N, C-alpha and C positions, 0 to 999 in steps of 0.2 A: 468671578474667575480671573485670576491674574495671568499675565503673560508669562510664558516659560522663561523668558529672559530675565525676569525679576526674581527668580528663585533664590532663596536665601541660602546661607551656609550655616552649619552648626556653630554654636557659640564656642565650642572647644575643639580639640583635635579630633581626628577620625578614629579614636580608639586605638587598640593594639594593632601593630603592623601585621600585614599579611605574611604568612610563612614564606620562606625562600623556596625557589623552584626546585632546588636539589632535595630539600627535605620533603617537599610535596611529592616528588618523583619516587622517593624511597617508600613513602607511605602508601601511595596508590599501587605500586608494584607489589608490595606486601599484601595489600588488600586483594589483588587479583589472585595471588597464590593461595590466600586463605579461602577464596571462593572455589577454586578448582586448580590445584597445583599441577595436575597432569596437563590440562588444557593450556595453562599459562606457560609451562615449559615447552610444549609443542609450538605455541605461538612464537616464543622467543627463538626457537630453533628454525622453524620452517620459513618464517618471513625473511630473515636475513639470507637463508640459503637460496630463496627464489630470486634474489638480486644478482647472484653470481653467474647465472647462465649466460647473460649477454657478454660479460668479460671473458668467460671461458670460451664462448663461441668465437670471439675475436682471436684467441690463441689458436684454436683449431683451424680457423680460416688461414692463419699464417702457415700452419703445417700443410694445409691443402694447397696453398699457393706455391710453397717450396716444392711439394711433391709433384705438382703439375708441371712446373718449370723443369724439374729433373726427369720428367717422363717416367716416374715411379708409380706404376698402376696399383700395386699393393698398398703403398702409402696413401695414395689418393682414396682408395676404398676405406681404409682405416680412418682417415681424417674425416671423410664424409659421414661415416657411420657414427663416429664419436660426436660430430657436430649435431647430427640428428638426435642422438640420445640425449645430449646436453640440453638442446632446446625443448625436446619433449618432456624431459625430467623437470625442467623449470616450469613448464605449463602445468604438469600434474601437481607439482609441489604447491604452486600458487593457488590452483583450484581447491585442492584438499585443505590447504591452510586457511583459505577464506571461509570454508564451511565451519571449521573448528573455531576460527576467530569469532564468527557470528554467534556460535553457541556460548563462547566465553563472555562476549559482550552482553548477551541476554542475561546470563547468570549474574554477571557483575552489576548490571543495571538494577536487578531486583535486590541484590545485597546492598547496593548503595542507597536505594530508596528505604530499605529497612533501617539502615544505620542513620539516615537522615531523620526519619521519624523518631527513632530512639534518642538521638542526640538532641534534636530540637525540643521534643516533648519532655525529655528528661532533664533539661537545663533548669536549675532551681528558680531563677528569676525570669522576668519578661523582657529584659533589656534588648535581646536580639530580635524581639518581635515588635518593639515599640520605639526604639531609638532610631531616628532617621538615618544617621550615617551608617549604622549597622544594617538597616534595611537596604541601603544602596549596595551593600556587599551580598546580601542574601538574595536580592532580586535576580541577578544573573544565575545564581545557583539554582533557584526554583525553576527558571526557564531553560537552563542549559545544562542541567545535571547530567543529561545523557552523554555530554561531551567527555565527562570523566571516564566513562566506560572505554573510551578509545585510547586511553593513556598507554596501556600496555601495547596495543597495536601500533600506535605512533612511535613508541620507543623501539619496537621490533623493526619497523620500517626504517627508522633513523639508523639503527645499528646495521641494517642491511645496506643502506646507502654508504655508510662509512666503510663497511667490509669491502664493498665493491671498489671504493676509492683506494683502499690500501692495496688490494690485488692489482688494480690498474697501475698504481705507482710502481709496484714491484716489476710488472711486465714492461712498463716504459723504461725503467732503469736497466732492464736486461737488453734493451735495444741500444740505448745511449744513457750512461749514468746521469748526465746533466738533465735528462728529462724528468728525473725524480723531483726536480725543483718546480715542476709545473703546478702542483697543488698550492705552492706558496702564493701564486697569483690568485688563488681562490680564497685566501684568508680574509681579505677585506669583505668579501660577500658574506662570509660566516659572521663576522663581527657586526656588519650592518644588519643582517637578519636578526641577530640576537637583540641588538639595540631597538630595532623596529618592533619586535615582539613585546619588549618591556614597555615601550612607549604606548603601544596599543592597549596593553593591560591597564596602564595608568589612565589612559583616556576613557576606557570602559568604566573604571571606578568613578572617575570625575563626572561622568554623564549619567550615573546611576539614577539620580533623582529625576532627571528628565525622562528616562525610560519608564520609571514607575508612574510618572504623571501621564505619559502618553497611554500606558496600559490602563490607567484609571479612567481616562476619557473614553477609551474603547469599551471598557466594562460598563460605564454609564449608558452607552448607546445600545448595548447588546443584551443587558440583563433586564428581567421582567420588573424587578422591584423599583428601579428608578425610571422605568419606561413610562409610567403615568405622568410624572412631572416633566419628563423630556418632551412629551407630546402636548401637555396642557400649556406649558410655558413656551413651547416652540423653540427650544434651544438646540435642536438637532444640528442646524447649520453652524451654530456657535461651537458646539462640540467638535464638529468636523474641522472648523477653522483652527481651533486651538490644538487639535491633534496634529494637523499638518504643520503648524508653526512649531510645536514642540519637537516633532520628528525632524523638521528642517534644521533647528538649532543643534539638536543632538547629533544628527547625521553630519552636519557641517564640521563640528568639532572633531569627530572621529575620522572623517574623510581627510581633513587637513593633515592629521597625523599620518594617515595611510599614504597620502601623496608625498609627503616629505620622505617617508621610508622608501617609497618606490623610486624617488629621484636618486637617493643614495645607492640603491641597488643597481640602477642603470650605470652609475659611475663605477661601482665595483665590478660589474659585468664587463665594462669596457677595459678595465685593468686586466681582467683575466684574458680577454681577447688578445691583448698584446702578447701574453705568455703563450697562448695557443698558436698564434702565427709564428712566434719564435721557435716553438717546438717543431713545427713542420719544416721550417728552414733548416734546422739542425739535422733532421733525419734525411731531408732531401740532399744535403751536402754530403752526408755520410754514404748514401747510396751512390752518388756520383763519384765519390772517391774510392768506391769499392770496399768500404768498411762495414757496410750493411747490405743485406739482400733485399730483393723485391718483397719477400714475405715480411721482412722487418718493416718495410715501408707501409705495407698493408696493415700490419698490426698497429704501427704507430698512428696511422691515419684514423683507424677505427677507435683506438683507445683515447687519442687526444680529443676526438669528437665526443666519446663517452665521458671523458673527464669534464668536458664543458657541461654536458648534461648532468654529470654527477654533482658538480658544484651547485647547480640550480636545484637538484633534487635534495641534496643535503640541506640547503637553505630552506627549501619548502618543508621538508620533513621536520627540521628543527622548529620552524614556525608553527607547524601543526602540533608538535609535541608541546611547545611553549603555550599554545592556545589551550590545550587540554589541561596543562598544569596551572594556567591562570584561573580556570574554573575550579580545578582541584584545590588550589590554595585557599579559596573561599570556603570550601568544605572543611579543610583542615583547620582553618581559622575558627570555624564554628565548633569543631571538636576541642580545640584549645580553649575556646571561650567557655564551653561547658565544663571542662576539667577545672579551669580556674574558678568558676562559680562554685563548683562542688567543694573546692578546697577552701574558699574564703567565705562562703555563705553557709551558716549552720555548722553543725559538728558532724564528724564522720560517725557511721553506725557503731564503730568499735569504741569510741570515746564519748558518745553522746549521753547526755542525761536522759533518764527514763521519763517519757511523757506520762503524766499522772492518769490513773484510771478515771478519776472524777475530780472536778474542781472543788477545792475546799475553801478558797478565799476569793481570789479575783484575778483578772487579767489587767495589768496596770501598764500605762504608758507614762514614762518619766522623762520630761524635757525633750520630747521627740522632735527633731528637726529633720526635714527631708527636702532634698533637691534632686530632681531626676538626673541621672548620669547624662553627661553631654549637654546639659543646660545650666543656666546660672540663676534661674528664678526659684526662689524659695517657696515651696508649696505649703509646707507646714513648718511652723516656727515655735519651738519649745512648748509643744502640746503635752499636757499632763492630764491623764484621765484614769478613772478607776471603773472597771466594768465588773461588778460584783457577781459571784457565782450564783447561778439559778435565777438571774434577773434578765428582764427584757430592757435593752437600752436602745433608744431611738437616736439616730444621727440625722439632723436636718440642717439645711443651709441652701443658699443659692447655688446655681450651677457654677462650677469652678472653685467652690469653697474648699475642696480637698477631701470630700467624703469618700469617693472611690479610692483615692490614694491611701487614705487611712485603712480602708478595707484590705488593700494590697499588702500593706505593712503587717497587718494582723495575720494574714494568711502566709506571710513569709515570701511573697512574690518579690519584694525588695527589702533590703536592710535599711534601717534609719541612717541618715547621714551622721547624726549624733543623737545621744539619748539612748534609751533602752525600752524594750517591751518585755515584761515579765509575766510568767504564768505560775501562779502560786509561789512567787518569789524567785523562780528560775528564769534566767534570761533566755529569750526565744532562740538566740544564737547558739545556746548550749544543747539544743535539741537537734536530732536528725530531722531535717525539714520534711522528708518523706513520711516519717512517723507522725510528725505534728499534723501534716495535712490529712493524714488518714483519720484524724480525730476532728477534722473540720468538715463542714458541709454548707450548702447554701445555694442561692440562685442569684443571677446577675442580670443587670439591664441588657448587656450585650451578650446574652446567653447563646449557646451553640444550638443550631438546628441539626440534630443528628438524624440523617435520612436513613433510618433503619426501621425495624418494626416498632410499633408503639410500646410493646413490652420491653424491648431492648433499650429504647430511648429513655425509659424510666429506670430500668434495672441498672443502667450504667452508674447510677448514683451510689451503688453499694456492691461493687464487683466482688469484693472479698467475702461478703456475706452470702453470696449465692442466693439472692432473694427469689422466693417462689411467686406464683401468680397471685396469691392472696395478698402478699405484701405490696406488689405493684398496684393492684386494684385499690387497696387501702390508701396508698400514697396519692393516687389520682383523685380519690374521693376527698381526701383532706385538702388537696389543692384546688378543689372546686371543679374538677374535670371528670367527675364520676360518670356523667352522662356521655362522655366522649366515647367510651367503650361501646355504648349501645348504638351510636349514630354512625360509627365507622363501619365500612363494609365487612371487615374481617375481625372486628373487635381488637383485642390486644395483638393479634397477628397481622394487622394492617400495615403495609409498607407505607412509610411516610415519605413525602417528597414527590412532586408531580413529574419529575424527569425520569422516574423508574417505572418499569412495566407494572401496571396495576397500582401504582403509587397514588396517594391522596395528599393533597396540600391542606394545610391547616391555616386558619386565620392567625393574625398576629397575637391575639389574646389566647387562642388555643395553644400556640407554641409556647407562650409564657407559662401557661398552666402546666404543660408537660415539664418545663424546666423547674417549676416549683415542686412538682411531684418528685422529680429527680432529687431535689434538695432535701426531701423528707425521708429518703431511703435509709440513710445511716441511722442505726438505732440509738447509739450512745455517743454523739458528738460532744466535744468540749466547747466548740464555738460554731454557732450557726449564723451565717451572714446572709441577709436579704438586701442586696444592693439594688434598689429600685427595680425589682423583677416584675412589677405589675404596672409598668408605665402605660401599657396598651389597654389596661382595664379601667373601668370607671371607679370613682372614689369610693362609693359604698361597697363595691366588690372587693377593692383593695383593702378597705378597713376590715371587712369580715375575714378575709384571708389572713391578715396580720394578726387579728384577734385569735384566730385558730392556731396560728404558729405560737403565739404567746402562751396560750393555754397549754399547748402540747409541751412547750419547753419546761414548764413547771413540773411535768410528770416524768421527765426523763431522769434516769438514775444517775447520769453523769454530772448532774447539777450544772448544766451548761449555761453559757452566756449566749443570748440571742441578740444580735445586732440588726436593728431595722433601719435601713437607709431610705429616706424619701424626701422629696421636695414638697410633698403634700402634708402640711402641718396637721390637718384635721384627722388624718388616718393614724397618727402615732400617739394620740393622747392617752391611749390605754397602756403605754409603756411605763415601766417602773421608774425609768430615769430618761430624761431627754437632754441631749447635748446639741447646742446650736453652734455651728462653725461659721465664721465670717472672717474675711481677710485671710490670714494664714494661721489662725488659732481659734481657741474656744471663746465665743462671745459670752455665753452664759449656759448654765446647766441647772437641772432640777426636775421636779415632777411637773406635770401639766399644770396643776393648780398653782404651784409655786411660781412658775414662769408667767402665767397669766396675771397673777396678783402683782408680780414685779413690774409689769407694764413696760417691759423692754422690747428687744427685737422680736422675740418669739411671740409675745402678746400682740404686737402690731401686725405681724405677718399672718398670724393665726386668724385674727379678726378680718384682715383683708381677704383671705381666702374663704373664710366662712361666709362672708357677705355675698360671695359669688354663687352660693348654693341656696340663698334665701329667696 
């Protein structure tokens, strides 16, 4: 485990820039109105109105003072009544508004989570989930998405603070026109507040990797899966030390920015204090000269003090709004990224080529080169392969040889950097990727553990087909998990996952078999990918399952390609064709017998692994 201070930086830039705050504001406000236009409108109306009671109360206090000095009893009663009504109205408005705002925030939160799932899961490629600099942007969004719900509220409060400031200026000018210049002394505070908010946003993005690392360390210490190794190797104290050090470095960087901003705010506040004192001197002289009354003095004193608070509140509200927009800009960036991916990866449904009902020739890779976005290392270099229709092709090679990357390219999770992938002669980029993936299936080494019922965990593999119980049971049987239904307490209705009431945890091998069964649910795939889905199973079991997959692929009417990916050479010998990846390309390919007779890399590694089972 390396020290957090040694964290590297991406090889290239940080991807597309974050959207501007103004555009983010428009987007989030529109989203709030889409969620509930009535509540959004009420929020934007009541919140600013609640800010005006204090300023209006100061005006009625002036009337009360003048009436009292004039010994006008009726005017005193009117002024007192108006003052009470104003203050009570402000209290009622604020209380009623808070209740409605809470309801709107709750609705907006659900809508945001829905859109986040839709956008993230619907993005064609995996860049935003695998690229480190993109993860630095997504991490605050995952943890602080709730802040976006407050955008409309913070906007309403900011408008309220500004409305109060405008009314205060008008009333001050009615006492002495020169007092209208008092807000000028508050401009530095506004500028400093805006600059501080932008610097804090930049600091948050710059320290994103450190926050992710600290969260990862906490996860290692608090999750059951790594818990065994944490205890066996006695690394609990090491995790604690690294977590503290990571937090210290991240906190120091952000705190440094915050302290600089606070220092400038002190300077700006001192500048405003000069204007405040000057305003009092002007009004005091006017009263002494008989140009203003005692009521005017009372009004000016209250309003000048209110203006001091107003400047601070406007700055605070602006910073709050900027904080909401900083998180919102990450969400809008994800929306933009998804739109760009849809536009540049694959074809639109309206113009896309039709995905064939069955393969007639092959899936071919021609001079395919690939480098992961944001990196400079070439993973695959000018790879050319032919995957014949109706055949089982095995892909073998050492860890890091590019096997999983090749699988991602075939499934359209990434587009080749150069070269092409063709399906019966049609470039994969000419298909609508959603339609292409609807004709793909498979199981993966890093498969998902869907904590739903066993029936649902398997049926997910063919949602469009609406599979019945018989199809689910057949898939489990084909995946070597037929007995699982009998041993689980509620059969197919058993809740999976130990954290749920009545839930049952599965072993690693059982979870993998459920994933395999899921991959068997689609009846007519064009491409079946098995990317080391049986790593937790022993070699004989893996070989038997692969053989079953191979036999089944030959009976499917779509004439599909079945791609078996494994680091176990002995389990893929039944494949029709074997491809050995090494370095960044294809080292050799052929049938098992041909490769063994050739005496190359495959033969050597096959013999080495076979020797371990003798």
